[in-house]
C-alpha positions as CSV (number, residue, x, y, z in Angstrom):
1,X,0.0,0.0,0.0
2,X,1.2,3.5,-0.8
3,X,0.4,5.5,2.4
4,X,0.0,8.9,0.8
5,X,-2.8,7.8,-1.6
6,X,-6.0,9.8,-1.1
7,X,-9.3,8.2,-0.3
8,X,-11.3,7.0,-3.2
9,X,-14.3,9.2,-2.5
10,X,-12.1,12.3,-2.4
11,X,-10.9,11.8,-6.0
12,X,-12.4,13.2,-9.3
13,X,-15.4,11.1,-10.5
14,X,-13.5,10.1,-13.7
15,X,-10.5,9.0,-11.7
16,X,-12.8,6.9,-9.5
17,X,-14.3,5.3,-12.7
18,X,-10.8,4.3,-13.9
19,X,-10.0,2.9,-10.5
20,X,-13.1,0.8,-10.5
21,X,-12.4,-0.5,-14.0
22,X,-8.9,-1.6,-12.9
23,X,-10.1,-3.0,-9.6
24,X,-12.6,-5.2,-11.5
25,X,-10.2,-6.5,-14.1
26,X,-7.3,-7.1,-11.8
27,X,-9.4,-8.4,-8.8
28,X,-7.7,-5.9,-6.3
29,X,-8.8,-3.1,-4.2
30,X,-7.7,0.5,-4.0
31,X,-5.4,1.6,-2.2
32,X,-4.3,-1.5,-0.3
33,X,-3.3,-3.7,-3.2
34,X,-1.0,-3.1,-6.2
35,X,-0.7,-4.8,-9.5
36,X,1.7,-7.4,-7.9
37,X,-1.2,-8.7,-5.8
38,X,-3.4,-9.4,-8.8
39,X,-4.3,-13.1,-9.0
40,X,-5.9,-12.4,-12.4
41,X,-2.6,-11.1,-13.7
42,X,-0.8,-14.1,-12.5
43,X,-3.2,-16.3,-14.5
44,X,-3.4,-14.2,-17.5
45,X,-0.2,-12.2,-18.1
46,X,-1.6,-10.4,-21.1
47,X,-3.7,-8.2,-18.8
48,X,-0.5,-6.2,-18.2
49,X,-0.8,-5.0,-21.7
50,X,-4.4,-4.0,-21.1
51,X,-3.5,-2.2,-17.9
52,X,-0.8,-0.3,-19.6
53,X,-3.3,0.7,-22.3
54,X,-5.8,1.9,-19.8
55,X,-3.3,4.0,-17.9
56,X,-2.0,5.7,-21.1
57,X,-5.6,6.4,-22.3
58,X,-6.5,7.9,-18.9
59,X,-4.0,10.7,-19.6
60,X,-5.8,11.6,-22.8
61,X,-9.4,11.1,-21.5
62,X,-10.0,14.7,-20.5
63,X,-8.3,17.9,-19.2
64,X,-7.5,16.1,-15.9
65,X,-5.5,13.4,-17.6
66,X,-2.2,14.1,-15.8
67,X,-4.0,13.7,-12.4
68,X,-5.5,10.3,-13.6
69,X,-2.1,8.9,-14.9
70,X,-0.1,10.0,-12.0
71,X,-2.5,8.5,-9.4
72,X,-3.0,5.2,-11.3
73,X,0.8,4.8,-11.7
74,X,1.5,5.6,-8.0
75,X,-1.3,3.1,-6.9
76,X,-0.4,0.2,-9.2
77,X,3.4,0.8,-9.2
78,X,3.3,0.0,-12.9
79,X,6.4,2.0,-13.8
80,X,6.2,4.9,-16.2
81,X,9.1,3.6,-18.2
82,X,7.1,0.3,-18.8
83,X,4.1,2.0,-20.2
84,X,3.5,1.4,-23.9
85,X,3.9,4.4,-26.2
86,X,0.8,6.0,-27.8
87,X,2.0,4.7,-31.2
88,X,2.2,1.2,-29.8
89,X,-1.3,1.5,-28.2
90,X,-2.7,2.4,-31.6
91,X,-1.1,-0.8,-33.0
92,X,-2.5,-2.9,-30.2
93,X,-6.1,-1.8,-30.8
94,X,-5.7,-2.7,-34.5
95,X,-5.0,-6.3,-33.5
96,X,-8.1,-8.6,-33.8
97,X,-7.1,-10.9,-30.9
98,X,-6.3,-8.0,-28.6
99,X,-9.7,-6.2,-29.5
100,X,-11.5,-9.4,-28.8
101,X,-10.1,-9.5,-25.3
102,X,-11.0,-5.9,-24.7
103,X,-14.7,-6.6,-25.7
104,X,-15.1,-10.0,-24.0
105,X,-13.8,-8.8,-20.7
106,X,-16.1,-5.7,-20.7
107,X,-13.3,-3.2,-21.0
108,X,-14.5,-1.6,-24.2
109,X,-17.8,-0.7,-26.0
110,X,-18.7,0.3,-29.5
111,X,-16.3,0.8,-32.5
112,X,-13.8,2.6,-32.5
113,X,-13.4,1.1,-29.1
114,X,-14.2,3.3,-26.1
115,X,-13.3,2.4,-22.5
116,X,-16.3,1.2,-20.5
117,X,-16.3,3.6,-17.7
118,X,-20.0,3.6,-16.9
119,X,-21.2,3.1,-13.3
120,X,-21.1,-0.6,-12.3
121,X,-24.0,-0.3,-9.9
122,X,-27.4,-1.3,-11.2
123,X,-30.9,-1.6,-9.8
124,X,-32.5,-4.9,-10.4
125,X,-35.8,-4.5,-12.3
126,X,-38.4,-7.0,-11.3
127,X,-41.4,-7.5,-13.7
128,X,-44.4,-9.4,-12.5
129,X,-46.1,-10.3,-15.8
130,X,-49.8,-9.5,-16.0
131,X,-50.4,-9.3,-19.8
132,X,-50.0,-11.8,-22.5
133,X,-47.2,-9.9,-24.1
134,X,-44.1,-8.5,-22.4
135,X,-41.2,-6.8,-24.2
136,X,-37.8,-5.8,-22.7
137,X,-35.3,-3.7,-24.6
138,X,-31.6,-3.5,-23.5
139,X,-28.6,-1.6,-24.8
140,X,-25.5,-3.7,-25.2
141,X,-23.3,-1.1,-23.3
142,X,-25.6,-0.7,-20.3
143,X,-25.4,-2.5,-17.1
144,X,-28.9,-4.1,-16.8
145,X,-30.7,-6.9,-15.1
146,X,-34.3,-8.0,-15.3
147,X,-36.1,-10.7,-13.4
148,X,-39.4,-11.7,-15.0
149,X,-41.9,-13.7,-12.9
150,X,-44.8,-15.2,-15.1
151,X,-48.2,-16.1,-13.7
152,X,-49.0,-19.8,-13.8
153,X,-48.9,-20.8,-17.5
154,X,-49.1,-23.9,-19.6
155,X,-47.4,-22.5,-22.7
156,X,-45.2,-19.5,-23.8
157,X,-42.9,-18.2,-26.4
158,X,-39.7,-16.3,-26.1
159,X,-38.5,-14.2,-29.0
160,X,-35.0,-12.7,-28.8
161,X,-33.0,-10.7,-31.3
162,X,-30.2,-8.1,-31.4
163,X,-29.3,-5.5,-34.0
164,X,-26.2,-3.5,-34.5
165,X,-26.3,0.2,-35.6
166,X,-23.4,1.3,-37.6
167,X,-24.5,4.9,-37.3
168,X,-24.3,4.8,-33.6
169,X,-20.7,3.5,-33.4
170,X,-21.8,-0.2,-33.7
171,X,-23.9,0.0,-30.6
172,X,-26.2,-3.1,-30.0
173,X,-29.7,-3.3,-29.0
174,X,-31.4,-6.5,-27.7
175,X,-35.2,-7.0,-27.8
176,X,-36.6,-10.0,-25.8
177,X,-40.4,-10.6,-26.1
178,X,-42.4,-13.0,-23.9
179,X,-45.7,-14.2,-25.1
180,X,-47.7,-16.2,-22.7
181,X,-50.7,-18.7,-23.0
182,X,-52.5,-19.4,-19.7
183,X,-55.4,-21.3,-21.3
184,X,-56.2,-24.7,-19.9
185,X,-55.1,-26.4,-23.2
186,X,-53.8,-30.0,-23.4
187,X,-51.2,-31.1,-25.8
188,X,-51.3,-33.8,-28.5
189,X,-48.0,-35.5,-27.5
190,X,-49.4,-37.1,-24.3
191,X,-49.3,-40.9,-24.1
192,X,-52.7,-42.3,-25.0
193,X,-54.1,-44.9,-22.5
194,X,-57.5,-46.6,-22.2
195,X,-58.7,-44.2,-19.5
196,X,-60.1,-41.1,-21.3
197,X,-60.7,-38.9,-18.2
198,X,-58.3,-37.7,-15.5
199,X,-56.7,-40.6,-13.6
200,X,-53.3,-41.4,-12.0
201,X,-51.8,-42.4,-15.4
202,X,-53.4,-39.5,-17.3
203,X,-53.5,-36.5,-15.0
204,X,-54.8,-33.1,-16.2
205,X,-52.4,-30.3,-17.0
206,X,-51.5,-27.9,-14.3
207,X,-50.1,-24.4,-15.0
208,X,-46.6,-23.6,-13.6
209,X,-45.1,-20.3,-12.6
210,X,-41.7,-19.6,-14.4
211,X,-38.9,-17.3,-13.4
212,X,-36.7,-15.8,-16.1
213,X,-33.5,-13.9,-15.4
214,X,-32.1,-11.6,-18.1
215,X,-28.5,-10.4,-17.6
216,X,-26.5,-8.0,-19.8
217,X,-23.0,-9.5,-19.5
218,X,-21.1,-6.9,-21.7
219,X,-18.7,-9.7,-22.4
220,X,-19.1,-13.3,-21.1
221,X,-15.4,-13.1,-19.7
222,X,-16.2,-9.8,-17.9
223,X,-15.2,-10.3,-14.3
224,X,-18.1,-8.1,-13.1
225,X,-20.6,-10.3,-14.9
226,X,-19.1,-13.6,-13.6
227,X,-19.3,-12.3,-10.0
228,X,-22.9,-10.9,-10.5
229,X,-24.1,-14.0,-12.2
230,X,-23.3,-16.2,-9.2
231,X,-24.9,-13.8,-6.8
232,X,-28.1,-13.2,-8.8
233,X,-28.7,-16.8,-9.7
234,X,-28.6,-17.7,-6.1
235,X,-30.8,-14.8,-5.2
236,X,-33.6,-15.4,-7.7
237,X,-33.1,-19.1,-8.4
238,X,-34.5,-18.6,-12.0
239,X,-35.8,-21.5,-14.2
240,X,-34.4,-19.8,-17.3
241,X,-31.5,-17.5,-17.7
242,X,-30.9,-15.3,-20.8
243,X,-27.5,-13.7,-21.1
244,X,-27.1,-11.1,-23.7
245,X,-24.1,-9.2,-25.2
246,X,-21.8,-12.3,-24.6
247,X,-19.4,-11.1,-27.3
248,X,-18.0,-14.6,-27.4
249,X,-17.0,-16.5,-30.6
250,X,-18.2,-20.1,-31.2
251,X,-15.0,-21.9,-30.3
252,X,-14.9,-20.1,-26.9
253,X,-18.6,-20.6,-26.2
254,X,-19.0,-24.1,-25.0
255,X,-16.4,-24.3,-22.3
256,X,-17.5,-21.0,-21.0
257,X,-21.2,-22.0,-20.8
258,X,-20.2,-25.3,-19.2
259,X,-18.3,-23.5,-16.5
260,X,-21.5,-22.1,-15.0
261,X,-24.2,-23.9,-13.0
262,X,-26.7,-24.7,-15.7
263,X,-26.4,-28.1,-17.6
264,X,-28.2,-27.2,-20.8
265,X,-27.8,-24.2,-23.1
266,X,-28.2,-22.8,-26.6
267,X,-26.7,-19.7,-28.1
268,X,-26.5,-17.2,-30.8
269,X,-23.0,-16.3,-31.8
270,X,-21.7,-12.8,-31.6
271,X,-21.3,-10.7,-34.8
272,X,-17.4,-10.1,-34.7
273,X,-17.1,-8.3,-31.4
274,X,-20.8,-7.4,-30.7
275,X,-23.9,-9.0,-29.6
276,X,-24.4,-12.7,-28.8
277,X,-27.0,-14.5,-26.6
278,X,-27.1,-17.5,-24.4
279,X,-30.2,-19.4,-23.1
280,X,-29.5,-21.5,-20.0
281,X,-31.6,-24.0,-18.1
282,X,-31.3,-27.1,-16.0
283,X,-32.7,-30.1,-17.7
284,X,-33.2,-31.8,-14.3
285,X,-33.8,-28.9,-11.9
286,X,-36.1,-31.0,-9.8
287,X,-38.1,-34.2,-10.3
288,X,-41.2,-32.3,-11.2
289,X,-39.7,-30.2,-14.0
290,X,-37.6,-31.4,-16.8
291,X,-36.7,-29.4,-20.0
292,X,-36.2,-31.2,-23.3
293,X,-35.0,-29.5,-26.5
294,X,-35.7,-30.0,-30.2
295,X,-34.1,-27.9,-32.9
296,X,-35.7,-27.0,-36.2
297,X,-34.5,-25.2,-39.4
298,X,-36.2,-22.2,-40.7
299,X,-35.9,-19.6,-43.5
300,X,-32.6,-18.0,-44.5
301,X,-33.2,-15.0,-42.3
302,X,-33.7,-17.1,-39.2
303,X,-30.6,-18.8,-37.7
304,X,-32.7,-21.4,-35.9
305,X,-35.9,-21.9,-34.0
306,X,-35.7,-23.6,-30.7
307,X,-38.6,-25.4,-29.2
308,X,-38.2,-26.1,-25.5
309,X,-40.8,-28.1,-23.5
310,X,-41.2,-28.4,-19.7
311,X,-42.9,-31.5,-18.5
312,X,-44.0,-31.9,-14.9
313,X,-45.3,-34.9,-13.0
314,X,-48.8,-33.6,-14.0
315,X,-47.8,-33.2,-17.6
316,X,-47.9,-29.4,-17.6
317,X,-46.1,-27.9,-20.6
318,X,-44.1,-24.8,-21.3
319,X,-43.1,-24.4,-25.0
320,X,-40.6,-21.7,-25.6
321,X,-39.5,-20.6,-29.1
322,X,-36.4,-18.6,-29.7
323,X,-36.0,-16.5,-32.9
324,X,-33.3,-14.3,-34.2
325,X,-32.6,-12.4,-37.4
326,X,-29.0,-12.5,-38.5
327,X,-27.3,-9.0,-38.0
328,X,-25.9,-7.0,-40.8
329,X,-22.3,-7.7,-41.9
330,X,-19.8,-5.4,-40.3
331,X,-17.2,-3.4,-42.2
332,X,-14.5,-2.3,-39.8
333,X,-11.7,-0.1,-41.1
334,X,-9.0,-1.4,-38.8
335,X,-9.3,-5.0,-39.9
336,X,-5.9,-6.4,-41.0
337,X,-4.9,-5.7,-44.5
338,X,-4.7,-8.6,-47.0
339,X,-1.3,-10.3,-46.5
340,X,1.0,-10.5,-49.5
341,X,1.6,-13.9,-50.9
342,X,4.1,-15.8,-48.8
343,X,6.8,-18.1,-50.2
344,X,6.2,-21.8,-50.0
345,X,7.4,-23.4,-46.8
346,X,9.8,-25.8,-48.3
347,X,11.5,-23.0,-50.2
348,X,12.6,-21.5,-46.8
349,X,15.7,-22.3,-44.9
350,X,15.5,-24.9,-42.1
351,X,15.9,-22.2,-39.5
352,X,13.1,-20.1,-40.8
353,X,10.9,-23.2,-40.9
354,X,11.7,-23.8,-37.3
355,X,10.7,-20.3,-36.4
356,X,7.5,-20.7,-38.3
357,X,6.8,-24.0,-36.5
358,X,7.4,-22.5,-33.2
359,X,4.8,-19.8,-33.8
360,X,2.3,-22.3,-35.3
361,X,2.5,-24.5,-32.2
362,X,2.4,-21.7,-29.6
363,X,-0.4,-19.6,-31.2
364,X,-2.5,-22.3,-33.0
365,X,-2.2,-20.8,-36.5
366,X,-1.2,-22.1,-39.8
367,X,1.5,-20.5,-42.0
368,X,-0.4,-21.4,-45.2
369,X,-3.9,-20.5,-44.1
370,X,-4.0,-17.6,-41.7
371,X,-2.1,-14.7,-40.1
372,X,-1.1,-14.6,-36.5
373,X,-4.2,-13.3,-34.7
374,X,-2.1,-12.5,-31.6
375,X,0.5,-10.5,-33.5
376,X,0.5,-7.4,-31.4
377,X,0.6,-9.2,-28.1
378,X,3.3,-11.6,-29.3
379,X,5.4,-8.7,-30.7
380,X,5.0,-6.8,-27.4
381,X,6.2,-9.8,-25.4
382,X,9.2,-10.3,-27.6
383,X,10.0,-6.6,-27.5
384,X,10.0,-6.7,-23.7
385,X,12.1,-9.8,-23.8
386,X,14.6,-8.8,-26.4
387,X,14.2,-5.0,-26.0
388,X,14.4,-4.5,-29.8
389,X,13.8,-1.0,-31.0
390,X,12.9,0.2,-34.4
391,X,16.3,1.6,-35.0
392,X,18.4,-1.2,-33.5
393,X,18.3,-5.1,-33.4
394,X,20.9,-5.1,-30.5
395,X,19.8,-7.1,-27.5
396,X,20.1,-5.1,-24.3
397,X,22.3,-6.3,-21.5
398,X,20.9,-8.8,-19.0
399,X,20.9,-6.0,-16.4
400,X,18.0,-4.2,-18.1
401,X,14.6,-4.2,-16.5
402,X,13.6,-6.6,-19.2
403,X,15.1,-9.6,-17.5
404,X,13.2,-8.7,-14.3
405,X,9.8,-8.9,-16.0
406,X,8.8,-12.1,-14.3
407,X,5.4,-12.4,-15.9
408,X,6.9,-12.5,-19.4
409,X,9.6,-14.9,-18.4
410,X,7.3,-17.3,-16.6
411,X,5.0,-17.4,-19.7
412,X,7.9,-18.0,-22.1
413,X,9.5,-20.8,-20.0
414,X,6.2,-22.6,-18.8
415,X,4.9,-22.7,-22.4
416,X,8.2,-24.1,-23.7
417,X,9.0,-21.2,-25.9
418,X,12.6,-20.9,-24.5
419,X,15.1,-22.8,-22.5
420,X,18.3,-21.9,-20.4
421,X,19.3,-18.5,-19.1
422,X,19.8,-16.1,-20.8
423,X,16.8,-17.5,-22.7
424,X,17.2,-19.2,-26.0
425,X,14.3,-20.1,-28.2
426,X,13.3,-23.8,-28.2
427,X,13.2,-24.5,-31.8
428,X,11.9,-28.2,-31.5
429,X,8.3,-28.0,-30.5
430,X,7.2,-31.6,-31.2
431,X,7.1,-34.5,-28.8
432,X,7.8,-37.1,-31.4
433,X,7.3,-40.8,-31.2
434,X,7.6,-42.4,-27.7
435,X,10.6,-44.6,-26.8
436,X,9.7,-48.1,-25.4
437,X,11.8,-49.5,-22.6
438,X,11.6,-53.0,-21.2
439,X,13.5,-53.1,-17.9
440,X,15.2,-56.3,-17.0
441,X,17.5,-55.4,-14.1
442,X,16.3,-55.0,-10.5
443,X,17.7,-51.5,-10.6
444,X,17.8,-49.1,-13.6
445,X,18.7,-45.5,-14.0
446,X,16.9,-43.2,-16.5
447,X,18.3,-39.8,-17.3
448,X,16.6,-37.0,-19.3
449,X,17.8,-33.5,-20.3
450,X,15.2,-30.8,-19.4
451,X,15.6,-29.1,-22.8
452,X,14.6,-32.0,-24.9
453,X,10.9,-33.1,-25.3
454,X,10.5,-36.8,-25.2
455,X,8.2,-39.6,-24.0
456,X,9.3,-42.9,-22.4
457,X,6.9,-45.9,-22.2
458,X,8.6,-48.1,-19.5
459,X,7.6,-51.7,-18.5
460,X,9.2,-53.0,-15.4
461,X,9.9,-56.7,-14.6
462,X,7.2,-58.5,-12.5
463,X,7.4,-57.2,-9.0
464,X,5.3,-56.8,-5.7
465,X,7.3,-54.1,-4.1
466,X,9.6,-51.3,-5.5
467,X,11.3,-48.1,-4.6
468,X,11.4,-45.1,-6.9
469,X,13.9,-42.3,-6.4
470,X,13.9,-39.2,-8.6
471,X,15.7,-35.8,-8.5
472,X,16.6,-33.0,-10.8
473,X,19.5,-30.5,-10.7
474,X,19.9,-27.1,-12.3
475,X,23.2,-26.2,-13.8
476,X,24.3,-22.9,-12.4
477,X,26.2,-21.8,-15.6
478,X,23.3,-21.8,-18.0
479,X,20.3,-23.1,-16.0
480,X,20.1,-26.3,-18.0
481,X,18.4,-29.2,-16.1
482,X,18.9,-32.9,-15.8
483,X,16.2,-35.3,-14.4
484,X,17.0,-38.8,-13.1
485,X,14.5,-41.5,-12.2
486,X,15.7,-44.8,-10.6
487,X,13.3,-47.7,-10.1
488,X,14.5,-50.4,-7.8
489,X,12.7,-53.8,-7.7
490,X,13.0,-55.0,-4.2
491,X,10.7,-58.1,-4.2
492,X,10.6,-59.9,-7.6
493,X,7.3,-61.6,-8.3
494,X,7.6,-64.9,-10.1
495,X,3.9,-65.3,-10.9
496,X,4.0,-65.1,-14.6
497,X,3.4,-61.4,-15.8
498,X,1.5,-60.3,-12.6
499,X,3.0,-57.2,-11.1
500,X,4.5,-55.8,-14.3
501,X,4.2,-52.0,-14.0
502,X,3.7,-49.6,-16.9
503,X,5.2,-46.2,-16.4
504,X,4.9,-43.2,-18.7
505,X,7.6,-40.5,-18.4
506,X,7.0,-37.2,-20.3
507,X,9.7,-34.5,-20.4
508,X,7.3,-31.6,-21.0
509,X,9.8,-28.7,-21.3
510,X,7.0,-26.6,-19.8
511,X,3.7,-28.0,-18.5
512,X,1.8,-25.2,-20.2
513,X,3.0,-26.3,-23.6
514,X,0.1,-26.4,-26.1
515,X,0.8,-30.0,-27.2
516,X,1.3,-31.6,-23.8
517,X,-2.3,-32.5,-23.0
518,X,-2.8,-34.0,-26.5
519,X,0.4,-36.1,-26.1
520,X,-0.7,-37.1,-22.6
521,X,-4.2,-38.1,-23.5
522,X,-3.2,-40.0,-26.7
523,X,-0.5,-42.2,-25.0
524,X,-2.6,-42.7,-21.8
525,X,-5.3,-44.2,-24.0
526,X,-2.9,-46.4,-25.9
527,X,-0.5,-47.4,-23.2
528,X,-2.7,-47.4,-19.9
529,X,0.1,-46.4,-17.5
530,X,-0.1,-47.2,-13.8
531,X,2.2,-44.3,-13.0
532,X,2.8,-41.0,-14.9
533,X,5.8,-38.9,-14.3
534,X,6.0,-35.5,-16.0
535,X,9.4,-33.8,-15.7
536,X,10.5,-30.2,-16.4
537,X,7.1,-28.8,-15.6
538,X,8.4,-25.3,-14.8
539,X,5.0,-24.6,-13.1
540,X,4.7,-23.5,-9.5
541,X,2.1,-25.2,-7.2
542,X,-0.7,-22.7,-7.5
543,X,-0.9,-23.1,-11.3
544,X,0.0,-26.8,-11.3
545,X,-2.7,-28.0,-8.9
546,X,-5.5,-27.1,-11.4
547,X,-3.5,-28.6,-14.3
548,X,-2.9,-31.9,-12.5
549,X,-6.5,-32.2,-11.3
550,X,-7.7,-32.1,-15.0
551,X,-5.5,-35.1,-16.0
552,X,-7.7,-37.9,-14.8
553,X,-5.6,-39.4,-12.0
554,X,-7.0,-39.0,-8.5
555,X,-3.7,-39.0,-6.7
556,X,-0.6,-36.8,-7.4
557,X,2.4,-35.3,-5.8
558,X,4.9,-32.9,-7.1
559,X,8.4,-31.2,-6.8
560,X,8.2,-27.5,-7.5
561,X,10.7,-25.9,-10.0
562,X,13.6,-23.8,-8.8
563,X,12.9,-20.4,-10.3
564,X,11.8,-21.1,-13.9
565,X,13.5,-24.5,-14.2
566,X,12.9,-28.1,-13.3
567,X,9.9,-29.5,-11.4
568,X,8.1,-32.8,-11.6
569,X,4.6,-34.2,-11.3
570,X,3.7,-37.8,-10.2
571,X,0.2,-39.1,-11.1
572,X,-1.3,-42.5,-10.2
573,X,-4.4,-44.4,-9.2
574,X,-4.7,-45.8,-5.7
575,X,-6.4,-49.0,-6.9
576,X,-3.1,-50.0,-8.7
577,X,-0.7,-49.8,-5.8
578,X,-0.1,-48.4,-2.4
579,X,2.5,-45.7,-1.9
580,X,4.5,-44.3,1.0
581,X,6.4,-41.1,0.6
582,X,9.8,-41.7,2.3
583,X,12.0,-38.8,1.6
584,X,11.2,-35.5,-0.1
585,X,13.4,-32.5,-0.6
586,X,13.2,-29.3,-2.8
587,X,14.6,-31.4,-5.7
588,X,14.1,-35.1,-4.9
589,X,11.6,-37.6,-4.0
590,X,11.8,-41.2,-2.7
591,X,8.6,-43.3,-2.8
592,X,8.0,-46.9,-1.7
593,X,5.4,-48.7,-3.9
594,X,3.4,-51.9,-3.0
595,X,1.9,-53.4,-6.2
596,X,-1.7,-54.4,-6.3
597,X,-2.0,-55.1,-10.1
């Protein structure tokens, strides 16, 4: 905390809005926490680019710009010399990937992008429906929430659409209409039985009351929306949730929707950076209410019509139809220009091809088919790393502030972009074919270099008990690493092949490498290992815990890296063997194993 910072309520209203925006995006509070306390920044280092952009723009926001930038820099301790130049800020906002992040996190609205400095406080608007038709209109840039409570109904229809106005700086407007039918009608899809009148097997329909929550997200990755969504769904317990202005593209949509508490969903994709719509519900909210979904095609102007039926134990029905007209195509002047025809890959030198492959793997692009969407971010990281200027290609000395930018270095090493220190690019990004090892001796020693990606599939001799020792060491000269694993069979088992143990060892060269999980899943499926050892993880415990929990093994242990180098993960199933941790240090592990396979 900086002790001489003034209280927030004594600051200019615009300064307070900048502080609120940064507090929300970084998950920190003014004035007690700085940028170094941000858990969001540790998880997503690109946020430092965005914070720098916001601070630079604060100086040019109004006539009090110098007051804004001085206070924000003092509070966050960003460092004026680390701020991007105005020229580079202009480059950043021309980058498609960078713009996508600004809009999805609710940092910007409209086009050209304007910082979203609106008031984050909103009054919930509760609508108790009394008429057959209810219409709600929401602006994409406003912070709005509606909770609609219907009367008991048997059938209804929801119509939702959004439009984008080019004349109003690509602002969006969402219109949601609710049409209700409360008549005592029965439906044709009931099971026919001999009893024609009401009975236990053929009960009459009973109207149900439905709660609908409408939330304007202003970006589905907006931290303010994510926090508000959890609070409001617990408060109102809605049957249906409509989230507008998601601004999320199709590839990002499914995991984001699955991460929230509703098990069923449908969506309308956003138009470039604007609009978007999610419909969420629980298909098994309680035994008396189940949703089932059928999709239908329609005319060319309609993306789809969704028919949604709610069946209760009394066969009450709620049919909801969702309708959307496709928005106009956008023409944005800052879209990347057409890229000149590139030479064929095989005409390039081996070194250039290696550079291309590095970028393809790390950024998920293809040299032949698409440009690097993350170009500005990637360039910025490399400039910080190498300190290249427009006039000179000389790399600055290791004493520059560059080498103390831990967010950049952690990202570079954990993703396997670079090895050693000073950092050198890792030009071989592939894991390659695994090596099969069939151990025959009671003691074997396996050594792996941390700077080489490889996979070992090891089969031990039959045994009932073994001791595994592992350690890694970091060379002080260039920070290269060596990992050594030593299995010792203590009690050979002579009963045929019982007790043979399958071990998969993966030298990850950075556990955040984009190809690690694919290689891990593929070889686990084919090899069915009892024990998995991942070496050279370069990932500290806070980040590694979540990654290990997603790998399908219920039990794990680890050795943390030393600085940016080393580290190991051990993963296994308790049904295969019992383990006893004997010795553990900062760089070694000794484990006794009793086989149960």
